[in-house]
ZASE-778347 format. One record per residue (C-alpha): residue number from 1; residue in three letters; x, y, z. Coordinates in steps of 0.1 Angstrom, whole numbers. Example, Ala and Ser with C-alpha at 12.3 -4.5 7.8 and 13.67 -1.06 7.14 Angstrom:
2
{resi: 1	resn: ALA	px: 123	py: -45	pz: 78}
{resi: 2	resn: SER	px: 137	py: -11	pz: 71}
//
This chain:
389
{resi: 1	resn: UNK	px: 611	py: -276	pz: 628}
{resi: 2	resn: UNK	px: 592	py: -301	pz: 640}
{resi: 3	resn: UNK	px: 570	py: -297	pz: 672}
{resi: 4	resn: UNK	px: 592	py: -307	pz: 699}
{resi: 5	resn: UNK	px: 623	py: -303	pz: 680}
{resi: 6	resn: UNK	px: 649	py: -287	pz: 698}
{resi: 7	resn: UNK	px: 658	py: -249	pz: 686}
{resi: 8	resn: UNK	px: 683	py: -232	pz: 668}
{resi: 9	resn: UNK	px: 694	py: -218	pz: 701}
{resi: 10	resn: UNK	px: 693	py: -251	pz: 725}
{resi: 11	resn: UNK	px: 713	py: -266	pz: 692}
{resi: 12	resn: UNK	px: 736	py: -237	pz: 696}
{resi: 13	resn: UNK	px: 735	py: -244	pz: 737}
{resi: 14	resn: UNK	px: 745	py: -281	pz: 726}
{resi: 15	resn: UNK	px: 774	py: -283	pz: 701}
{resi: 16	resn: UNK	px: 790	py: -256	pz: 729}
{resi: 17	resn: UNK	px: 788	py: -281	pz: 749}
{resi: 18	resn: UNK	px: 799	py: -306	pz: 730}
{resi: 19	resn: UNK	px: 830	py: -287	pz: 721}
{resi: 20	resn: UNK	px: 835	py: -277	pz: 758}
{resi: 21	resn: UNK	px: 844	py: -319	pz: 766}
{resi: 22	resn: UNK	px: 864	py: -320	pz: 730}
{resi: 23	resn: UNK	px: 833	py: -334	pz: 706}
{resi: 24	resn: UNK	px: 840	py: -319	pz: 676}
{resi: 25	resn: UNK	px: 820	py: -347	pz: 657}
{resi: 26	resn: UNK	px: 786	py: -343	pz: 679}
{resi: 27	resn: UNK	px: 795	py: -299	pz: 678}
{resi: 28	resn: UNK	px: 796	py: -301	pz: 640}
{resi: 29	resn: UNK	px: 764	py: -323	pz: 639}
{resi: 30	resn: UNK	px: 746	py: -302	pz: 657}
{resi: 31	resn: UNK	px: 757	py: -271	pz: 641}
{resi: 32	resn: UNK	px: 739	py: -288	pz: 607}
{resi: 33	resn: UNK	px: 706	py: -292	pz: 628}
{resi: 34	resn: UNK	px: 711	py: -253	pz: 637}
{resi: 35	resn: UNK	px: 716	py: -242	pz: 604}
{resi: 36	resn: UNK	px: 689	py: -265	pz: 585}
{resi: 37	resn: UNK	px: 667	py: -248	pz: 613}
{resi: 38	resn: UNK	px: 680	py: -210	pz: 608}
{resi: 39	resn: UNK	px: 694	py: -215	pz: 573}
{resi: 40	resn: UNK	px: 702	py: -167	pz: 576}
{resi: 41	resn: UNK	px: 717	py: -170	pz: 608}
{resi: 42	resn: UNK	px: 753	py: -161	pz: 607}
{resi: 43	resn: UNK	px: 763	py: -171	pz: 639}
{resi: 44	resn: UNK	px: 747	py: -203	pz: 633}
{resi: 45	resn: UNK	px: 777	py: -206	pz: 603}
{resi: 46	resn: UNK	px: 798	py: -186	pz: 625}
{resi: 47	resn: UNK	px: 804	py: -217	pz: 654}
{resi: 48	resn: UNK	px: 805	py: -243	pz: 625}
{resi: 49	resn: UNK	px: 832	py: -225	pz: 611}
{resi: 50	resn: UNK	px: 846	py: -224	pz: 645}
{resi: 51	resn: UNK	px: 846	py: -260	pz: 647}
{resi: 52	resn: UNK	px: 861	py: -269	pz: 615}
{resi: 53	resn: UNK	px: 891	py: -246	pz: 621}
{resi: 54	resn: UNK	px: 896	py: -262	pz: 656}
{resi: 55	resn: UNK	px: 896	py: -292	pz: 638}
{resi: 56	resn: UNK	px: 918	py: -286	pz: 613}
{resi: 57	resn: UNK	px: 895	py: -283	pz: 582}
{resi: 58	resn: UNK	px: 910	py: -245	pz: 574}
{resi: 59	resn: UNK	px: 892	py: -251	pz: 535}
{resi: 60	resn: UNK	px: 859	py: -262	pz: 551}
{resi: 61	resn: UNK	px: 863	py: -230	pz: 571}
{resi: 62	resn: UNK	px: 872	py: -210	pz: 544}
{resi: 63	resn: UNK	px: 839	py: -217	pz: 530}
{resi: 64	resn: UNK	px: 818	py: -215	pz: 559}
{resi: 65	resn: UNK	px: 827	py: -181	pz: 571}
{resi: 66	resn: UNK	px: 821	py: -173	pz: 534}
{resi: 67	resn: UNK	px: 784	py: -182	pz: 537}
{resi: 68	resn: UNK	px: 783	py: -157	pz: 572}
{resi: 69	resn: UNK	px: 798	py: -129	pz: 555}
{resi: 70	resn: UNK	px: 774	py: -133	pz: 521}
{resi: 71	resn: UNK	px: 744	py: -129	pz: 549}
{resi: 72	resn: UNK	px: 764	py: -102	pz: 565}
{resi: 73	resn: UNK	px: 791	py: -86	pz: 548}
{resi: 74	resn: UNK	px: 797	py: -65	pz: 574}
{resi: 75	resn: UNK	px: 808	py: -88	pz: 600}
{resi: 76	resn: UNK	px: 835	py: -78	pz: 620}
{resi: 77	resn: UNK	px: 844	py: -112	pz: 635}
{resi: 78	resn: UNK	px: 836	py: -132	pz: 601}
{resi: 79	resn: UNK	px: 864	py: -110	pz: 580}
{resi: 80	resn: UNK	px: 888	py: -109	pz: 614}
{resi: 81	resn: UNK	px: 884	py: -151	pz: 612}
{resi: 82	resn: UNK	px: 886	py: -153	pz: 574}
{resi: 83	resn: UNK	px: 920	py: -135	pz: 575}
{resi: 84	resn: UNK	px: 932	py: -156	pz: 600}
{resi: 85	resn: UNK	px: 921	py: -190	pz: 582}
{resi: 86	resn: UNK	px: 935	py: -170	pz: 546}
{resi: 87	resn: UNK	px: 968	py: -165	pz: 569}
{resi: 88	resn: UNK	px: 975	py: -203	pz: 573}
{resi: 89	resn: UNK	px: 959	py: -217	pz: 541}
{resi: 90	resn: UNK	px: 979	py: -187	pz: 519}
{resi: 91	resn: UNK	px: 1003	py: -164	pz: 537}
{resi: 92	resn: UNK	px: 1003	py: -126	pz: 549}
{resi: 93	resn: UNK	px: 997	py: -105	pz: 517}
{resi: 94	resn: UNK	px: 964	py: -128	pz: 507}
{resi: 95	resn: UNK	px: 949	py: -118	pz: 540}
{resi: 96	resn: UNK	px: 960	py: -89	pz: 546}
{resi: 97	resn: UNK	px: 934	py: -76	pz: 518}
{resi: 98	resn: UNK	px: 914	py: -95	pz: 540}
{resi: 99	resn: UNK	px: 923	py: -80	pz: 575}
{resi: 100	resn: UNK	px: 926	py: -44	pz: 560}
{resi: 101	resn: UNK	px: 886	py: -47	pz: 557}
{resi: 102	resn: UNK	px: 881	py: -62	pz: 592}
{resi: 103	resn: UNK	px: 905	py: -37	pz: 607}
{resi: 104	resn: UNK	px: 879	py: -8	pz: 589}
{resi: 105	resn: UNK	px: 845	py: -21	pz: 604}
{resi: 106	resn: UNK	px: 870	py: -31	pz: 641}
{resi: 107	resn: UNK	px: 855	py: -18	pz: 675}
{resi: 108	resn: UNK	px: 871	py: 5	pz: 699}
{resi: 109	resn: UNK	px: 897	py: -2	pz: 716}
{resi: 110	resn: UNK	px: 878	py: 4	pz: 745}
{resi: 111	resn: UNK	px: 843	py: -18	pz: 729}
{resi: 112	resn: UNK	px: 869	py: -48	pz: 717}
{resi: 113	resn: UNK	px: 862	py: -78	pz: 743}
{resi: 114	resn: UNK	px: 897	py: -89	pz: 755}
{resi: 115	resn: UNK	px: 899	py: -122	pz: 734}
{resi: 116	resn: UNK	px: 898	py: -102	pz: 708}
{resi: 117	resn: UNK	px: 928	py: -83	pz: 715}
{resi: 118	resn: UNK	px: 955	py: -101	pz: 701}
{resi: 119	resn: UNK	px: 937	py: -110	pz: 671}
{resi: 120	resn: UNK	px: 929	py: -76	pz: 656}
{resi: 121	resn: UNK	px: 968	py: -72	pz: 664}
{resi: 122	resn: UNK	px: 983	py: -101	pz: 646}
{resi: 123	resn: UNK	px: 961	py: -84	pz: 624}
{resi: 124	resn: UNK	px: 973	py: -43	pz: 623}
{resi: 125	resn: UNK	px: 1011	py: -64	pz: 618}
{resi: 126	resn: UNK	px: 1006	py: -83	pz: 586}
{resi: 127	resn: UNK	px: 986	py: -51	pz: 569}
{resi: 128	resn: UNK	px: 1017	py: -27	pz: 577}
{resi: 129	resn: UNK	px: 1042	py: -53	pz: 574}
{resi: 130	resn: UNK	px: 1023	py: -60	pz: 539}
{resi: 131	resn: UNK	px: 1021	py: -28	pz: 528}
{resi: 132	resn: UNK	px: 1057	py: -22	pz: 537}
{resi: 133	resn: UNK	px: 1074	py: -50	pz: 515}
{resi: 134	resn: UNK	px: 1048	py: -35	pz: 485}
{resi: 135	resn: UNK	px: 1064	py: 0	pz: 487}
{resi: 136	resn: UNK	px: 1103	py: -14	pz: 485}
{resi: 137	resn: UNK	px: 1089	py: -36	pz: 458}
{resi: 138	resn: UNK	px: 1077	py: -10	pz: 438}
{resi: 139	resn: UNK	px: 1102	py: 11	pz: 440}
{resi: 140	resn: UNK	px: 1119	py: -17	pz: 428}
{resi: 141	resn: UNK	px: 1101	py: -23	pz: 399}
{resi: 142	resn: UNK	px: 1098	py: 13	pz: 389}
{resi: 143	resn: UNK	px: 1138	py: 24	pz: 392}
{resi: 144	resn: UNK	px: 1156	py: 54	pz: 413}
{resi: 145	resn: UNK	px: 1135	py: 83	pz: 423}
{resi: 146	resn: UNK	px: 1164	py: 109	pz: 408}
{resi: 147	resn: UNK	px: 1153	py: 91	pz: 375}
{resi: 148	resn: UNK	px: 1119	py: 118	pz: 380}
{resi: 149	resn: UNK	px: 1136	py: 149	pz: 370}
{resi: 150	resn: UNK	px: 1135	py: 182	pz: 394}
{resi: 151	resn: UNK	px: 1134	py: 178	pz: 435}
{resi: 152	resn: UNK	px: 1093	py: 182	pz: 432}
{resi: 153	resn: UNK	px: 1096	py: 151	pz: 408}
{resi: 154	resn: UNK	px: 1112	py: 136	pz: 429}
{resi: 155	resn: UNK	px: 1093	py: 142	pz: 455}
{resi: 156	resn: UNK	px: 1065	py: 132	pz: 442}
{resi: 157	resn: UNK	px: 1068	py: 100	pz: 427}
{resi: 158	resn: UNK	px: 1088	py: 85	pz: 463}
{resi: 159	resn: UNK	px: 1055	py: 102	pz: 482}
{resi: 160	resn: UNK	px: 1034	py: 83	pz: 458}
{resi: 161	resn: UNK	px: 1048	py: 51	pz: 459}
{resi: 162	resn: UNK	px: 1042	py: 54	pz: 502}
{resi: 163	resn: UNK	px: 1005	py: 59	pz: 491}
{resi: 164	resn: UNK	px: 999	py: 36	pz: 465}
{resi: 165	resn: UNK	px: 1013	py: 7	pz: 490}
{resi: 166	resn: UNK	px: 989	py: 24	pz: 521}
{resi: 167	resn: UNK	px: 1021	py: 37	pz: 540}
{resi: 168	resn: UNK	px: 1010	py: 67	pz: 543}
{resi: 169	resn: UNK	px: 982	py: 88	pz: 533}
{resi: 170	resn: UNK	px: 973	py: 110	pz: 507}
{resi: 171	resn: UNK	px: 970	py: 147	pz: 525}
{resi: 172	resn: UNK	px: 947	py: 175	pz: 504}
{resi: 173	resn: UNK	px: 945	py: 211	pz: 514}
{resi: 174	resn: UNK	px: 919	py: 217	pz: 544}
{resi: 175	resn: UNK	px: 924	py: 255	pz: 548}
{resi: 176	resn: UNK	px: 899	py: 272	pz: 578}
{resi: 177	resn: UNK	px: 887	py: 299	pz: 553}
{resi: 178	resn: UNK	px: 898	py: 303	pz: 518}
{resi: 179	resn: UNK	px: 901	py: 270	pz: 493}
{resi: 180	resn: UNK	px: 912	py: 281	pz: 458}
{resi: 181	resn: UNK	px: 906	py: 254	pz: 441}
{resi: 182	resn: UNK	px: 930	py: 241	pz: 410}
{resi: 183	resn: UNK	px: 964	py: 248	pz: 434}
{resi: 184	resn: UNK	px: 988	py: 222	pz: 435}
{resi: 185	resn: UNK	px: 990	py: 206	pz: 471}
{resi: 186	resn: UNK	px: 1033	py: 207	pz: 479}
{resi: 187	resn: UNK	px: 1044	py: 202	pz: 514}
{resi: 188	resn: UNK	px: 1079	py: 221	pz: 501}
{resi: 189	resn: UNK	px: 1075	py: 242	pz: 480}
{resi: 190	resn: UNK	px: 1105	py: 245	pz: 453}
{resi: 191	resn: UNK	px: 1131	py: 271	pz: 465}
{resi: 192	resn: UNK	px: 1133	py: 280	pz: 426}
{resi: 193	resn: UNK	px: 1102	py: 295	pz: 425}
{resi: 194	resn: UNK	px: 1113	py: 319	pz: 454}
{resi: 195	resn: UNK	px: 1147	py: 337	pz: 438}
{resi: 196	resn: UNK	px: 1144	py: 363	pz: 469}
{resi: 197	resn: UNK	px: 1156	py: 334	pz: 495}
{resi: 198	resn: UNK	px: 1193	py: 334	pz: 490}
{resi: 199	resn: UNK	px: 1190	py: 374	pz: 503}
{resi: 200	resn: UNK	px: 1168	py: 366	pz: 529}
{resi: 201	resn: UNK	px: 1192	py: 335	pz: 542}
{resi: 202	resn: UNK	px: 1218	py: 360	pz: 541}
{resi: 203	resn: UNK	px: 1206	py: 386	pz: 567}
{resi: 204	resn: UNK	px: 1202	py: 355	pz: 591}
{resi: 205	resn: UNK	px: 1231	py: 372	pz: 615}
{resi: 206	resn: UNK	px: 1213	py: 403	pz: 606}
{resi: 207	resn: UNK	px: 1177	py: 393	pz: 617}
{resi: 208	resn: UNK	px: 1195	py: 375	pz: 645}
{resi: 209	resn: UNK	px: 1215	py: 403	pz: 662}
{resi: 210	resn: UNK	px: 1178	py: 425	pz: 660}
{resi: 211	resn: UNK	px: 1164	py: 393	pz: 672}
{resi: 212	resn: UNK	px: 1186	py: 395	pz: 705}
{resi: 213	resn: UNK	px: 1180	py: 427	pz: 714}
{resi: 214	resn: UNK	px: 1144	py: 423	pz: 710}
{resi: 215	resn: UNK	px: 1146	py: 395	pz: 733}
{resi: 216	resn: UNK	px: 1162	py: 414	pz: 762}
{resi: 217	resn: UNK	px: 1138	py: 440	pz: 757}
{resi: 218	resn: UNK	px: 1108	py: 429	pz: 742}
{resi: 219	resn: UNK	px: 1102	py: 394	pz: 764}
{resi: 220	resn: UNK	px: 1071	py: 408	pz: 780}
{resi: 221	resn: UNK	px: 1061	py: 420	pz: 742}
{resi: 222	resn: UNK	px: 1062	py: 379	pz: 732}
{resi: 223	resn: UNK	px: 1020	py: 372	pz: 736}
{resi: 224	resn: UNK	px: 1009	py: 335	pz: 734}
{resi: 225	resn: UNK	px: 997	py: 325	pz: 697}
{resi: 226	resn: UNK	px: 965	py: 311	pz: 706}
{resi: 227	resn: UNK	px: 946	py: 321	pz: 728}
{resi: 228	resn: UNK	px: 911	py: 317	pz: 725}
{resi: 229	resn: UNK	px: 878	py: 332	pz: 745}
{resi: 230	resn: UNK	px: 865	py: 316	pz: 773}
{resi: 231	resn: UNK	px: 833	py: 304	pz: 750}
{resi: 232	resn: UNK	px: 855	py: 290	pz: 721}
{resi: 233	resn: UNK	px: 860	py: 252	pz: 719}
{resi: 234	resn: UNK	px: 900	py: 250	pz: 719}
{resi: 235	resn: UNK	px: 901	py: 213	pz: 708}
{resi: 236	resn: UNK	px: 943	py: 201	pz: 702}
{resi: 237	resn: UNK	px: 949	py: 235	pz: 715}
{resi: 238	resn: UNK	px: 941	py: 230	pz: 752}
{resi: 239	resn: UNK	px: 978	py: 226	pz: 764}
{resi: 240	resn: UNK	px: 992	py: 257	pz: 746}
{resi: 241	resn: UNK	px: 956	py: 281	pz: 749}
{resi: 242	resn: UNK	px: 971	py: 314	pz: 768}
{resi: 243	resn: UNK	px: 1004	py: 304	pz: 770}
{resi: 244	resn: UNK	px: 1037	py: 315	pz: 766}
{resi: 245	resn: UNK	px: 1051	py: 281	pz: 757}
{resi: 246	resn: UNK	px: 1041	py: 295	pz: 720}
{resi: 247	resn: UNK	px: 1044	py: 329	pz: 716}
{resi: 248	resn: UNK	px: 1048	py: 357	pz: 696}
{resi: 249	resn: UNK	px: 1063	py: 385	pz: 681}
{resi: 250	resn: UNK	px: 1046	py: 406	pz: 655}
{resi: 251	resn: UNK	px: 1062	py: 427	pz: 629}
{resi: 252	resn: UNK	px: 1029	py: 429	pz: 608}
{resi: 253	resn: UNK	px: 999	py: 414	pz: 621}
{resi: 254	resn: UNK	px: 968	py: 407	pz: 593}
{resi: 255	resn: UNK	px: 984	py: 434	pz: 566}
{resi: 256	resn: UNK	px: 989	py: 455	pz: 594}
{resi: 257	resn: UNK	px: 1021	py: 477	pz: 599}
{resi: 258	resn: UNK	px: 1033	py: 468	pz: 639}
{resi: 259	resn: UNK	px: 1052	py: 500	pz: 641}
{resi: 260	resn: UNK	px: 1073	py: 498	pz: 672}
{resi: 261	resn: UNK	px: 1086	py: 460	pz: 666}
{resi: 262	resn: UNK	px: 1096	py: 472	pz: 632}
{resi: 263	resn: UNK	px: 1113	py: 505	pz: 644}
{resi: 264	resn: UNK	px: 1125	py: 483	pz: 669}
{resi: 265	resn: UNK	px: 1141	py: 463	pz: 646}
{resi: 266	resn: UNK	px: 1143	py: 480	pz: 610}
{resi: 267	resn: UNK	px: 1166	py: 460	pz: 592}
{resi: 268	resn: UNK	px: 1142	py: 426	pz: 593}
{resi: 269	resn: UNK	px: 1113	py: 451	pz: 586}
{resi: 270	resn: UNK	px: 1132	py: 467	pz: 556}
{resi: 271	resn: UNK	px: 1138	py: 432	pz: 543}
{resi: 272	resn: UNK	px: 1107	py: 421	pz: 546}
{resi: 273	resn: UNK	px: 1098	py: 456	pz: 528}
{resi: 274	resn: UNK	px: 1118	py: 442	pz: 500}
{resi: 275	resn: UNK	px: 1101	py: 409	pz: 500}
{resi: 276	resn: UNK	px: 1066	py: 395	pz: 478}
{resi: 277	resn: UNK	px: 1050	py: 392	pz: 510}
{resi: 278	resn: UNK	px: 1011	py: 388	pz: 510}
{resi: 279	resn: UNK	px: 991	py: 418	pz: 500}
{resi: 280	resn: UNK	px: 957	py: 414	pz: 514}
{resi: 281	resn: UNK	px: 940	py: 442	pz: 537}
{resi: 282	resn: UNK	px: 928	py: 436	pz: 570}
{resi: 283	resn: UNK	px: 943	py: 394	pz: 562}
{resi: 284	resn: UNK	px: 979	py: 396	pz: 556}
{resi: 285	resn: UNK	px: 1012	py: 402	pz: 556}
{resi: 286	resn: UNK	px: 1017	py: 383	pz: 586}
{resi: 287	resn: UNK	px: 1056	py: 382	pz: 602}
{resi: 288	resn: UNK	px: 1063	py: 372	pz: 634}
{resi: 289	resn: UNK	px: 1092	py: 362	pz: 655}
{resi: 290	resn: UNK	px: 1077	py: 329	pz: 673}
{resi: 291	resn: UNK	px: 1089	py: 312	pz: 699}
{resi: 292	resn: UNK	px: 1086	py: 279	pz: 710}
{resi: 293	resn: UNK	px: 1092	py: 270	pz: 749}
{resi: 294	resn: UNK	px: 1121	py: 241	pz: 751}
{resi: 295	resn: UNK	px: 1103	py: 207	pz: 749}
{resi: 296	resn: UNK	px: 1072	py: 222	pz: 733}
{resi: 297	resn: UNK	px: 1051	py: 200	pz: 705}
{resi: 298	resn: UNK	px: 1023	py: 222	pz: 684}
{resi: 299	resn: UNK	px: 994	py: 200	pz: 675}
{resi: 300	resn: UNK	px: 988	py: 194	pz: 638}
{resi: 301	resn: UNK	px: 964	py: 216	pz: 624}
{resi: 302	resn: UNK	px: 959	py: 235	pz: 590}
{resi: 303	resn: UNK	px: 957	py: 272	pz: 581}
{resi: 304	resn: UNK	px: 935	py: 298	pz: 568}
{resi: 305	resn: UNK	px: 937	py: 298	pz: 530}
{resi: 306	resn: UNK	px: 959	py: 282	pz: 501}
{resi: 307	resn: UNK	px: 967	py: 316	pz: 481}
{resi: 308	resn: UNK	px: 996	py: 323	pz: 505}
{resi: 309	resn: UNK	px: 1025	py: 303	pz: 516}
{resi: 310	resn: UNK	px: 1042	py: 302	pz: 547}
{resi: 311	resn: UNK	px: 1083	py: 308	pz: 548}
{resi: 312	resn: UNK	px: 1103	py: 302	pz: 581}
{resi: 313	resn: UNK	px: 1139	py: 313	pz: 589}
{resi: 314	resn: UNK	px: 1155	py: 296	pz: 620}
{resi: 315	resn: UNK	px: 1172	py: 321	pz: 644}
{resi: 316	resn: UNK	px: 1170	py: 298	pz: 675}
{resi: 317	resn: UNK	px: 1182	py: 271	pz: 676}
{resi: 318	resn: UNK	px: 1192	py: 254	pz: 708}
{resi: 319	resn: UNK	px: 1191	py: 219	pz: 698}
{resi: 320	resn: UNK	px: 1172	py: 197	pz: 676}
{resi: 321	resn: UNK	px: 1136	py: 215	pz: 664}
{resi: 322	resn: UNK	px: 1114	py: 194	pz: 640}
{resi: 323	resn: UNK	px: 1087	py: 203	pz: 616}
{resi: 324	resn: UNK	px: 1062	py: 179	pz: 596}
{resi: 325	resn: UNK	px: 1037	py: 198	pz: 567}
{resi: 326	resn: UNK	px: 1019	py: 159	pz: 549}
{resi: 327	resn: UNK	px: 1045	py: 130	pz: 550}
{resi: 328	resn: UNK	px: 1076	py: 149	pz: 551}
{resi: 329	resn: UNK	px: 1095	py: 158	pz: 582}
{resi: 330	resn: UNK	px: 1118	py: 181	pz: 582}
{resi: 331	resn: UNK	px: 1147	py: 192	pz: 610}
{resi: 332	resn: UNK	px: 1151	py: 231	pz: 612}
{resi: 333	resn: UNK	px: 1188	py: 244	pz: 604}
{resi: 334	resn: UNK	px: 1205	py: 279	pz: 610}
{resi: 335	resn: UNK	px: 1202	py: 306	pz: 585}
{resi: 336	resn: UNK	px: 1185	py: 279	pz: 557}
{resi: 337	resn: UNK	px: 1144	py: 293	pz: 546}
{resi: 338	resn: UNK	px: 1118	py: 268	pz: 531}
{resi: 339	resn: UNK	px: 1081	py: 278	pz: 526}
{resi: 340	resn: UNK	px: 1056	py: 254	pz: 529}
{resi: 341	resn: UNK	px: 1018	py: 253	pz: 526}
{resi: 342	resn: UNK	px: 1000	py: 259	pz: 556}
{resi: 343	resn: UNK	px: 971	py: 246	pz: 545}
{resi: 344	resn: UNK	px: 983	py: 209	pz: 544}
{resi: 345	resn: UNK	px: 985	py: 191	pz: 576}
{resi: 346	resn: UNK	px: 1015	py: 204	pz: 597}
{resi: 347	resn: UNK	px: 1034	py: 205	pz: 635}
{resi: 348	resn: UNK	px: 1060	py: 208	pz: 653}
{resi: 349	resn: UNK	px: 1084	py: 196	pz: 681}
{resi: 350	resn: UNK	px: 1110	py: 219	pz: 698}
{resi: 351	resn: UNK	px: 1132	py: 183	pz: 714}
{resi: 352	resn: UNK	px: 1154	py: 209	pz: 728}
{resi: 353	resn: UNK	px: 1159	py: 216	pz: 762}
{resi: 354	resn: UNK	px: 1157	py: 257	pz: 758}
{resi: 355	resn: UNK	px: 1142	py: 285	pz: 734}
{resi: 356	resn: UNK	px: 1137	py: 285	pz: 703}
{resi: 357	resn: UNK	px: 1125	py: 308	pz: 678}
{resi: 358	resn: UNK	px: 1122	py: 312	pz: 641}
{resi: 359	resn: UNK	px: 1114	py: 343	pz: 618}
{resi: 360	resn: UNK	px: 1082	py: 333	pz: 595}
{resi: 361	resn: UNK	px: 1061	py: 349	pz: 571}
{resi: 362	resn: UNK	px: 1037	py: 351	pz: 543}
{resi: 363	resn: UNK	px: 1039	py: 351	pz: 509}
{resi: 364	resn: UNK	px: 1017	py: 346	pz: 475}
{resi: 365	resn: UNK	px: 1013	py: 315	pz: 460}
{resi: 366	resn: UNK	px: 1034	py: 316	pz: 429}
{resi: 367	resn: UNK	px: 1009	py: 301	pz: 413}
{resi: 368	resn: UNK	px: 989	py: 324	pz: 414}
{resi: 369	resn: UNK	px: 984	py: 355	pz: 387}
{resi: 370	resn: UNK	px: 984	py: 390	pz: 393}
{resi: 371	resn: UNK	px: 950	py: 396	pz: 386}
{resi: 372	resn: UNK	px: 940	py: 366	pz: 403}
{resi: 373	resn: UNK	px: 957	py: 383	pz: 440}
{resi: 374	resn: UNK	px: 932	py: 413	pz: 433}
{resi: 375	resn: UNK	px: 899	py: 394	pz: 424}
{resi: 376	resn: UNK	px: 908	py: 373	pz: 462}
{resi: 377	resn: UNK	px: 914	py: 404	pz: 480}
{resi: 378	resn: UNK	px: 881	py: 417	pz: 468}
{resi: 379	resn: UNK	px: 862	py: 383	pz: 469}
{resi: 380	resn: UNK	px: 875	py: 382	pz: 512}
{resi: 381	resn: UNK	px: 865	py: 418	pz: 515}
{resi: 382	resn: UNK	px: 832	py: 413	pz: 503}
{resi: 383	resn: UNK	px: 826	py: 384	pz: 522}
{resi: 384	resn: UNK	px: 843	py: 401	pz: 553}
{resi: 385	resn: UNK	px: 816	py: 429	pz: 534}
{resi: 386	resn: UNK	px: 783	py: 407	pz: 536}
{resi: 387	resn: UNK	px: 788	py: 394	pz: 576}
{resi: 388	resn: UNK	px: 789	py: 426	pz: 591}
{resi: 389	resn: UNK	px: 762	py: 447	pz: 570}
//
């Protein structure tokens, strides 16, 4: 740049003034001069691309944005602009791929400039609509899910299509205590793996009768399920910490039989004793009546280990109540049990205006062999011994 020549900053300011008064040709000339003076400044190229866009020279705008991105591949505004130009030139499908990258780099809502809120919202809309269209196209091309085979195979295929299209998230095991590798991440396990489910479901009226007596005589024994000490971070549990909106009456707790409750519910206790409960001294089984107050939400969370699964048997359902594991949402039905992996993210809603109660207990993961169970118990006991020594 020769002596007395305007600086790139001055050229940018002059170009902005020219653009403000509608003189696009002069603005473009000034920006070309600024570009020659500062060839590695992506901001100059961004301003030049803006003039091209306003002038309707979309191919030139796209080429200039690519030059800016070659200098700064993580430039959120350049990606967002490139997506918008591509959408106008080539349609939503090609733009969606670019918008996805822009969305990943987008600043938080509180740090987003007001003039970018609408363009970012448009980017998200295009991505969502394109993913939905892709999922529908994939499903059509693949053919009927029912042809995949068993209930498990059908569920896998349907979820794979949605994950592949980007419509849903791939959920994985997130245990709080022990992750046992090479076990399948199945939200709701197939019923045929648990031949005792019909016996459990047939006993629903008996368990309901014993629960009804417990609700009348032992309601004070239902304790808050979430009870963190004062010094512990509560995270998503703040609304339910030490709250009776989610409370439990334990028949078994951390491997210990709660004799008073079991004696008050003898037929329920006898049934549980016949089931393959997870037998882990100091850890399991746990069996309880779980009561959720009206219009209460249990936030998303994960359990302690995938070596055992949880079974739910609904007993009191005064109205709609939902349960989500991973991508699958189900509604509870009286007398219909299910077994699920609680190390996959899950949450629950009681949408009714009265108390909801279910029976919850844990069983061994059916994919474990008997010898593994013994070693897992030894493994978990050894960890406790290490820290208590």
